[in-house]
N, C-alpha and C positions, 0 to 999 in steps of 0.2 A: 228157448229154454229160460233165459235170464228174466224174459218178461213174464212167464208164468210164475217162476219163483218170486219174482217182485211182488205179485199180488197175492202170495199165499199167506201172509200175515200182516195184522195191522201195523206193528212196529217198522215193517219194512217201507211201507208206503209212507207213513207219516214222518218217520225219521228222516228218509230221504228229502221229502218236501221241506222239512224244517230246517235241514242243512243248507239247502239252497236258499232259503228265506234269510237264514242267519248270515250267510256271506254276503248276501244282496243288502241287507241292513247295515253290515258293517262297511260295505263298499260305498254306499250312499254317503253315509256320515263321514267317511274318509275324504270323499270328493269335497264335501262341504267344508271340512276342517282345512283342507290343502288349500282350497279357495280363500279362506279367510287369511291363511298364512301369507298367500302370495298376492293378496289384493284382487284375486278374480272372482267376483261376485257372480253366483249362480242365481238364476232366476226360476223359482219353483211356484207351483200353483198355490201353496200355502206356505206359512212360515216354516224355515227349516227345522227348528226345534220341535214344532208340533208333529212333523213328519217323523223327525227321529224318536220321539216319544211313542209313537204310535206304532212303529217298526220294533223298537226295543222291547216294548210291553207286549204288543199283540201280534207282531208281524211273524214270529218264529216260536216263541214258547207254546202257544196253543197246538202246533204241530207235535212238538215232542211230548206234551202232555196227553193228547189223543192216542198217541201210539203207545204211551206208556199204559195209560188207563184201560184202553181196550185190548192190552194184552194181559194187565194184572188183575184188573177188576172181577173179571169172571172167575179167577182162579181165587181171590179173595173169598167169592161167594160159592165156591165149589159148584160152579156153573161150568158147562161145556165151552169150549173157545167159541167166539163169535163166528157166526158164518160170514162168508165173504161180502154178501150183498149188505151186511150190517155195517161193516165199517167202510166199504167203497163208496157209498152214497156220501157220507160226510167229508170223505177224502176228496172226492169229486167236487163238492161245493167249496172246500177250502181252497182247492188247487185254482178253480176258476175265479175265487176271491182274490188270491194272490196274484193271478195274472192280470186281473182289472186293476188292483191297487199298484202294483209296479208300473203298468203302462200309465196310470194316471198321474205320474210325474210329467208325462209329456201331452196326456189327454185328461186335463182336470176333471171332466164330468164323470171319469170313471173311478176316481179316489173314493168317494163317498160311497158309491155303489159297491165296491170292493169290499169296504168295510161292513156294510150291511148285509152281504152275502157270508162274509165270514161269521159274523153273528148268528146267521141262520144255520151255518155248518155246526157251530158248537151246540146250539140247542138240540139240532137234531142228534148229534153224539149223546148229548144228555138223555134224551128220550130213549135211545137204544139201551145206554147203560142203566137207566132207570128200571127199565124191563129186566134187566139181568139181575139187578139187585133184589127186585120183587120175588123173581122166580128161584133165585139162589138160596142156599141153606146156610152160608155163614153169616158172621156179625155184620150188621148193615150200618154201624155208625160211621165208620171210616168211608165207606162208598157213599152214603148219603151226604156227609159233609163235602166230600170230594166234588159231588155233583152240583151242590150248592154253589160252592166256589167257581166252577166252571160255567154256572148260570150267570154269576156275576161278571165272569169274563165276556160272556156274550153281551151283557149289559154295556160293559165298558166299551168294547168294539163298536157298538151302536152309537155309544156317545161320541167316540172319536169320529164316526163317520158324521155325525150332526155337526160336529165343530168344524169339519172340512167343508161340508155343504153350505154352511152359514157363515163360515169364517168367525166363529164365535169363540172366544177365549174361555168363556165360561164352561162350555161344553168340553174343552180341551182339559181344563182343570179337573173337571169331573171324571173325565176318563183316566187321567193319570192317577188320582187318588183312588178310584176303584180298581184299577189295573193293579197297584201295588198293595193296597190294604184290604181290598175284598177278595181278589183274585188270586194273584200269585204268591203272596207271603202266606196267606192261609193254607193254599193248596200244597205248596211246598211242606209247610210244618205238617199237615195232615199226612201225606205220605211219609215223612220221616218218621212222625210218630207211630205209624203202622208198621213199618219196615226196618228201621234203623235198630230197634232193640234186638230184632231177630239177627241181623247181620252181625251185630257185635257179639252176641252171646256165642254165635256158631264158630266166629273166627278168634274170639279172645277168651280163652279159659279163665274163668274167676269173675268174669263180668257177669252181675246177675241181670235177668230179664226185669227191665222195669218200664211200664207204660202206665201212667196216670191218666184216667179219664178227666179227672178233675182239672189236672194241668191243661189238658187238651183244650177243654171248653172255656177255661179261664183265658188261655192265650188267645184264642179265636176273640172272644169278647174284647179283649184288650185291643185287637187289631181294627174291629168294627168300631169300637170307641174312639180310636184314632181317627178313622175316617170321619165319624159324625162330629167330633169336636173340631176337626178341620173345617168341615162344611159349615158350622156354626161360628167360624172364626174365633173360636176359643182355644187357649193354650193345650196342646196335645201332650205335654209332659207328663201328666200324671198316668195316662193310659200307657205311654211308652215307657215309663219307668218300672211298672209293673211287668209288662211284657220283657223287657230286658232282664229283670231279676228271674223271671220263669224261663227265659232263653238260656241264660248262664247255668241255672239249675238243671236243665235238661242236658246241656252239653257235659256236666261233671258225671250225671247218673248214667248216660249212655256211654260212658267210658273214653272220653276224649283222649286223655294221656296215652292209654294203652293202645288206642286206635292208630297213633301216629307210627307205630311200627309196621303197619300194613298199608301200602300205598292206595289200594282200592278202597278200603274203608276210610283212611284218612282224607280222601277227597270228599267223601260226604259230610264228614265231622268237621272239615276245614270250611266247607261251603256254610255249615251252621254256626261256625266261629265268626263268619262275616256277619250273620244276621244278629248274633249277641253283640258286636260292635256297632253295627248300624243302629240298632234300637237304642244303645245306650248313647250314641252320639245325637240321635234324634231327640232323646229325653233332654239331654244337657243342651242342645241348641234352642229347643222349645222353651226351657226354664229361662235361660238367658235372655231370650227374646223377649219374654213376660217382663224382664226387668230393664228393657230397652237397649239391651247389648245384642248386636247382630254380627254373627261370624259363621263361617263355614260352608255358606252357599248351599250348593247341591251335594255337598259331601255326603250326608246321610243317605241320600236318594241312590247315589252311585255305590255306596258300600253295600246296600241292599241289592240293587239291581245287578252290577257288574260283579260284586264280590260274592254276595249269596246266591243270587238266582242263576248267574251264568256257572258260578262253579258246581253248584248241585246239578245243573244241566249236564256239564262234562262228566261229573261222577256217575250220574245215574244214566246217562246215555251211553258210557263206556260200559258199564256193568250189563246193560240191557242188550247193547250190540254185541258183545262177547258172548254173554251166556245163552242168548237165543240163536246165536248162529252156530253153537256147538263148540265154542272155544273155551279153554279154560280161563275163568276170570283172574285168577292169581297170576296167569302169565302176560298180563298187560304190560306194555313196554311204553307206548306212546301216549296213552291217556294221561299218565302221571305226569310226563314231561310236558305235555299240552297244558295241564293244570298249572304247573309251576309257572310257565310263561305267563298265564292269565293272572296269576297272583301279582307278579311284577307289573301287568298293566293296571290292576287295581290301584296298587300304590302310587303309580305315577299320575293316575286320573284324580285322585285325592289330592296329590301334590298341585293339580291344575286349578284347585279352587283358591290357591293361595299364592301371592306375590311372592317371588318373582317368576313362578313357575307357570303361570297361566298361558294358554295358548300352546306353546312348543309341547308341554309335558302331556297335554290333552291329545295332541295329535301323535305322539310317540306311544301314548297308551292304546291308542286305536289300532296303531300299526302292530303292536305285540298282540292285541287281543285277535286281530286278523290273522296274523302267523299262528297262533295256537289253534285258532278254529279251522283254518285252511288245513294245517298239518293233520288235525283231528279227522277232518273229512276225507283227505286223501287215504288215511289209515282205515276208516271205518266206512266210509260211503260204499266201496265195492261190496262189502259184506250183505248189504240190502239186496243185491241182485244174484247172489251166490247161494246155491244149495247149502244146507248145514254142513260143517265139516265132519260131524260125527255120523252122517248118513240117515239121521231121524227126518221122517216126512212131517211137514206141517200142513 
């Protein structure tokens, strides 16, 4: 019965796989950081930072993104739910890719193969959802932009595979740049732009529904501008400065202060707050670098990655897991507490970019993130194998 239920909806299979890969990615980096602290040097088939970057950008986020989009996008388009064959094929490809990539830590020839198969899985999902967006009746802008960002994710995955196959640092830089600025940051913003105004209006009386198409496209152009300027080795602060201004403006217009009263809504707004801070920090860092002053290291990247992306993942993952399993979203207890633990991990990771906190703070941040995600998994993981609590059949 549990197996039949597990395959009955796309969010179930993809969220379960994403949770497994999330814990694997954190566990891998925990082993690496512990080895650095104790002097035990591990031997990996590629630089550990490359593997860390690949796992954190592409190893688990695509799982949750596909689970969300294959559940939500048909609803956006007023289209019937996907048939089981439509989502199980990309699920099977992504699962095979994950097994190959993870085993590639010990069988190096499998690493790049896993990345390539994962890219194919994303493209397959894009094809399925593109058909839905064409056949559906709803507004297509957010759907098409989401699929474009997902296609960039497939390109980035393939770039990471080339980096591993050739041990080419240039391809790894490409994969990270695409993963942050053309895939995850645009996709999270597109989804928030589509859904957060509705969430806020429904839960916060007095907050007006605000969703500007002009801001949406201007923000996406800024993200692509950062990627292009970076590729050309030009200062990126002009694009980041405009993006930061737009991000702060969205935060205010979406009712950030009012949302703090409701934990489930505060998780999503809090995740976007990290995007505002990350974009501001990236602009400031780039501006000073143009003047010959270098500071902050990877702080902007981790504000966006661990702060924004991971926080939004917990927030949206909690909402989808509870809502689609028939549980009251407002009754959440553990999601909010895991979110707070993750916020402490973000602050520690930022401290790790500065002396005298480097090293120890990074390991402690990793442990807190692992604790938060493990608790979240223990609470929400079983939901993917259980029938809906309200008796509705999927």
